[in-house]
C-alpha positions, -999 to +999 in steps of 0.1 A: -676-442+870-645-438+892-625-424+863-652-397+857-650-386+893-612-384+892-614-364+859-639-339+874-617-335+905-587-328+884-606-303+863-618-286+894-582-284+907-572-267+874-601-243+876-592-233+912-555-229+902-566-207+873-587-186+896-558-181+920-533-173+892-557-148+876-568-132+909-563-094+908-536-091+935-514-118+918-519-102+884-510-068+897-475-082+906-468-084+869-481-049+860-447-034+856-431-015+827-409-045+817-408-065+785-401-101+779-394-111+743-407-077+733-441-082+750-452-063+781-448-085+812-485-084+821-496-097+787-469-123+787-481-135+821-518-136+813-514-154+780-489-178+794-513-187+823-542-190+799-522-213+775-510-235+804-545-239+818-558-249+784-530-274+780-536-289+814-573-293+807-565-309+773-542-334+790-567-343+817-596-348+792-573-366+767-561-390+794-597-400+801-599-422+770 
């Protein structure tokens, strides 16, 4: 039971971090005409944050076993 509560708290923390990182004023900081690895900066930021959030959730859920 305790492990399930800890897992849900960690997932909530990842969710809130994702909400903060994908919040409009933060995303607008990366809306510039710059390119990283040939990809516009805003797309690179959005997909990087998305991938990191998915990886964090997978690690949290995978460590539950």
